C-alpha positions, -999 to 999 in steps of 0.1 A, spaced: 345 -423 -2 358 -396 21 338 -373 44 339 -344 19 327 -366 -9 298 -379 12 289 -344 22 289 -334 -14 266 -363 -23 243 -355 6 243 -318 -7 236 -329 -43 206 -350 -32 193 -320 -11 199 -293 -37 182 -313 -65 149 -314 -46 123 -290 -61 120 -257 -42 86 -243 -33 78 -215 -57 68 -190 -31 101 -191 -12 117 -159 -4 154 -154 -12 163 -157 25 146 -191 26 168 -204 -3 201 -201 17 217 -234 25 243 -238 51 267 -268 50 277 -281 85 309 -299 86 336 -312 110 361 -284 118 389 -308 110 377 -309 74 380 -271 70 409 -270 44 397 -301 26 362 -286 22 376 -252 10 398 -269 -16 367 -288 -29 340 -262 -25 337 -260 -63 319 -293 -62 291 -277 -42 289 -249 -67 288 -273 -97 261 -293 -79 240 -262 -73 244 -251 -109 236 -285 -122 203 -285 -102 194 -252 -119 200 -229 -90 223 -198 -89 255 -201 -67 265 -172 -44 292 -178 -19 292 -159 13 325 -163 31 323 -151 68 359 -160 77 370 -126 85 337 -112 96 342 -115 134 377 -100 134 367 -71 112 336 -64 134 358 -66 166 385 -44 152 358 -17 146 342 -21 182 349 7 205 351 -16 236 373 -43 220 401 -39 245 379 -43 275 364 -75 258 399 -91 258 407 -79 293 378 -97 309 365 -123 282 344 -140 310 322 -110 310 311 -117 274 277 -132 274 274 -158 246 
């Protein structure tokens, strides 16, 4: 069993657990943490996560933030100065 399959199995076990009835929507968000080398494989198999979520009786809403940083940076007035002196950016 590969890393993605193990990750899906761990996700299935987690998502199948009953949720507290008084959880707010923001508390029902789940982030999947994975090795960056698995990015393409995970994206190709992300439907497995959707199916596991729906099988557990939950709704599936995907939020892909792939381009969020670049879109934000493109709209930032000071973007040029950030790239001129990247060491000045406080992480």
